[in-house]
C-alpha positions in Angstrom: 5.5 22.0 30.2 2.3 23.0 28.5 2.8 20.8 25.5 3.1 17.7 27.7 0.1 18.6 29.8 -2.1 19.3 26.7 -0.8 16.2 24.8 -1.5 14.0 27.8 -5.1 15.3 28.0 -5.7 14.8 24.3 -4.3 11.3 24.3 -6.5 10.3 27.2 -9.6 12.0 25.7 -12.6 9.7 25.3 -15.4 12.3 24.6 -17.5 12.8 21.5 -16.6 16.4 20.8 -13.9 17.3 18.2 -10.3 17.5 19.2 -10.2 21.1 18.0 -12.9 21.9 20.6 -10.9 20.2 23.3 -7.8 22.2 22.3 -9.8 25.4 22.6 -11.0 24.4 26.0 -7.5 23.5 27.2 -6.1 26.7 25.8 -8.7 28.7 27.6 -7.9 26.9 30.9 -4.2 27.7 30.4 -4.8 31.3 29.4 -3.5 30.9 25.8 -5.0 31.5 22.4 -6.1 28.3 20.8 -4.1 28.9 17.7 -0.9 29.3 19.8 -1.6 26.0 21.6 -2.2 24.3 18.2 1.1 25.5 17.0 2.8 24.3 20.2 1.3 20.9 19.7 2.4 20.6 16.1 5.9 21.8 17.1 6.0 19.4 20.0 4.8 16.4 18.0 7.6 17.1 15.5 10.1 17.3 18.3 8.9 14.0 19.8 9.1 12.3 16.5 12.6 13.6 15.9 13.8 12.7 19.4 11.3 10.4 21.3 13.5 10.2 24.4 14.0 13.9 24.9 13.4 15.2 28.4 11.4 18.4 29.0 14.3 20.1 30.8 16.4 19.7 27.7 14.1 22.1 25.8 15.3 25.7 26.4 14.0 27.3 23.3 10.5 28.4 22.3 8.0 26.6 20.0 8.8 29.1 17.2 12.3 27.8 17.1 11.0 24.2 16.6 8.6 25.4 13.9 11.5 26.8 11.9 13.6 23.7 12.5 10.7 21.6 11.1 10.7 23.8 8.0 14.5 23.3 7.7 14.0 19.6 8.1 11.7 19.5 5.1 14.5 21.1 3.0 17.4 19.2 4.4 16.8 16.6 7.2 20.5 16.0 7.8 21.3 19.7 8.4 18.2 20.1 10.6 19.2 17.1 12.7 22.7 18.4 13.1 21.3 21.7 14.5 18.8 20.1 16.9 20.9 20.1 20.1 22.1 23.7 19.7 18.5 24.9 18.8 17.1 23.1 21.9 19.8 24.8 24.0 18.6 28.2 22.6 22.0 28.7 21.0 20.4 29.6 17.6 18.3 32.7 17.2 15.2 32.8 15.1 17.0 35.0 12.6 19.8 32.4 12.3 17.3 29.7 11.6 15.4 31.8 9.0 18.7 32.5 7.2 19.6 28.8 7.2 16.2 28.0 5.8 16.7 30.7 3.1 20.1 29.3 2.2 19.0 25.7 1.8 15.8 26.7 0.0 18.2 28.3 -2.6 20.5 25.3 -2.7 17.5 23.1 -3.3 16.2 25.3 -6.1 17.5 23.5 -9.2 15.2 20.8 -10.6 17.6 17.9 -10.1 18.7 19.0 -6.6 15.1 19.6 -5.7 14.0 16.1 -6.8 16.9 14.5 -4.9 16.3 16.7 -1.8 12.6 15.9 -1.8 13.2 12.2 -2.1 15.8 12.2 0.6 13.6 14.3 2.9 10.6 12.1 2.3 12.6 9.0 3.3 14.1 10.7 6.3 10.7 12.1 7.4 9.0 8.8 7.0 11.7 7.0 9.0 11.4 9.6 11.8 7.6 9.5 12.0 7.5 5.7 11.7 10.1 5.2 14.4 8.1 7.2 16.8 4.9 5.5 15.8 6.4 2.0 16.3 7.5 2.9 19.8 4.1 4.4 20.5 2.3 1.3 19.3 4.5 -1.0 21.3 5.3 -4.7 20.9 1.6 -5.6 21.3 0.7 -4.2 18.0 3.2 -6.5 16.2 1.8 -9.6 17.9 4.3 -10.0 20.8 2.8 -8.6 24.1 5.5 -8.0 26.7 8.3 -8.0 24.0 11.2 -5.6 24.0 11.6 -3.3 21.0 15.3 -2.9 20.0 16.7 -0.5 17.4 19.3 -2.5 15.4 21.8 0.2 14.2 24.2 -2.2 12.5 23.7 -5.5 10.7 25.6 -6.8 7.7 22.5 -8.7 6.5 19.6 -6.3 7.2 21.1 -2.8 7.8 19.1 -0.8 10.3 15.7 -2.0 11.5 13.6 -2.6 14.6 13.6 -6.0 16.3 11.3 -7.4 18.9 12.7 -9.8 21.5 10.8 -11.9 24.0 12.5 -13.8 26.7 15.9 -13.2 25.0 14.7 -14.6 21.6 14.2 -12.6 18.5 10.5 -12.7 17.4 9.9 -9.9 14.8 11.8 -7.7 12.4 10.3 -4.4 11.5 11.6 -2.6 8.4 10.6 1.0 7.6 10.4 1.6 3.9 9.0 4.3 1.6 9.2 2.3 -1.6 11.7 3.1 -4.4 9.9 5.7 -6.5 12.8 5.7 -9.0 11.9 2.1 -10.1 8.8 0.3 -11.1 6.6 -0.8 -8.2 6.8 -4.4 -9.2 10.6 -4.4 -9.0 10.6 -2.6 -5.6 8.1 -5.0 -4.2 10.1 -8.0 -5.5 13.3 -6.7 -3.8 11.4 -6.2 -0.5 10.0 -9.7 -0.7 13.6 -11.0 -1.2 14.7 -9.1 1.9 11.7 -10.5 3.9 12.5 -14.0 2.7 16.2 -13.6 3.8 15.0 -12.5 7.2 12.4 -15.2 7.6 14.6 -18.0 9.0 15.5 -15.7 11.9 12.2 -14.2 12.9 8.6 -15.5 13.4 7.2 -12.3 11.8 8.5 -9.8 9.3 6.9 -6.4 9.1 7.1 -3.5 6.7 5.9 0.0 7.6 5.1 2.2 4.6 3.7 5.8 4.3 0.1 6.3 3.4 -0.6 6.4 0.5 1.8 4.0 -1.1 1.6 2.0 -4.3 4.4 -0.3 -3.3 2.4 -1.6 -0.3 -0.3 -2.9 -2.6 2.2 -4.5 -4.9 4.0 -6.2 -2.1 0.7 -7.4 -0.7 0.0 -8.9 -4.1 3.4 -10.6 -4.2 3.2 -11.9 -0.6 -0.3 -13.2 -1.2 0.9 -15.2 -4.2 3.4 -17.1 -2.1 1.0 -17.5 0.9 3.1 -15.2 3.1 0.6 -12.3 3.5 -0.6 -12.1 7.1 1.1 -15.5 7.7 4.7 -14.6 8.4 4.8 -11.3 6.5 2.6 -8.4 7.7 2.3 -4.9 6.3 1.4 -1.6 7.9 0.9 2.0 6.8 1.6 5.2 8.7 -0.8 8.1 8.7 1.3 11.4 8.9 -1.8 13.3 10.1 -2.5 11.0 13.0 1.1 9.8 13.3 -0.1 6.3 14.0 0.4 3.0 12.2 -2.4 0.7 11.0 -2.2 -2.9 9.8 -2.7 -3.2 6.0 -5.3 -5.7 4.9 -6.2 -4.5 1.3 -5.8 -7.3 -1.2 -7.8 -5.6 -4.0 -4.7 -5.6 -6.2 -4.1 -9.3 -5.7 -7.8 -10.3 -6.2 -8.0 -8.2 -9.4 -4.8 -9.8 -10.9 -6.1 -13.3 -9.9 -9.4 -12.6 -11.6 -7.7 -12.0 -14.9 -5.2 -14.8 -14.5 -2.2 -12.7 -13.3 0.5 -14.0 -11.0 4.0 -12.7 -10.1 5.2 -16.3 -10.2 4.7 -16.6 -14.0 7.7 -16.7 -16.2 8.6 -16.6 -19.9 11.7 -17.8 -21.7 13.0 -20.0 -24.5 14.7 -23.4 -24.9 18.4 -22.9 -25.4 18.7 -25.8 -27.9 16.1 -24.7 -30.5 15.0 -21.3 -29.0 11.4 -22.4 -28.8 9.3 -20.1 -26.6 8.6 -21.4 -23.1 6.4 -20.2 -20.3 5.0 -21.4 -17.0 4.5 -20.6 -13.3 6.9 -21.3 -10.5 5.5 -24.0 -8.1 7.0 -24.6 -4.6 9.3 -27.6 -4.3 9.9 -27.0 -0.6 7.2 -27.0 2.1 6.3 -23.4 2.9 
């Protein structure tokens, strides 16, 4: 399979020339136009991110089918996923895929529907890309070399997430999140920190993987830094869609700026119930962290 051969060469490339130049060279070796190979790579990367365990012999269709499936995925990820198997088996013509895209583009045309569809697609797309990137990075990236990555599909406490086990013991929980754009970032970060705190007794490390850019990751870093959790038991990472790789998040600029001006997410305000006198303060730990 040309895609696999080219992708393997690109992943192993250690030269100084640009990747585009390498693609042109590989395309020439294979007797293809460089633009065609680039399209094949893009379609193949989408397919791998959608189904990382897919075997080459399962792909009976051409790259143009996958390109159209990716466009459909951007409109409605659920529908695109449901059509994946039949498309790979070459049971959907290009015309069928185009008509399906046209239909769902029309369905998604109203402002409210478009907003919901975009939000849903963004979440689904990030989950798909992040899942593939987590498997690509391996347990080493998350601090547990030799660990086994497990996809937890059901949990009453934590819903779906990735878990790393080492010698039969759970070591890390990895949550993929976009950040709730319908709420304030402070509220979204607070809720995520509550989730992390609930998971903490059961794992040595808690990870969140956000898209890049993300405002929530900065807010969560600020909150985590305030309770001395940041890069202690709680770690953050961001996913680059272009490179389809995750990087550890270190940026505490938001936290340092707030501290400089006396800000803290642990501050509180209220009033005395008896005389309604205004009260304020800052939460201090009563248990050893």
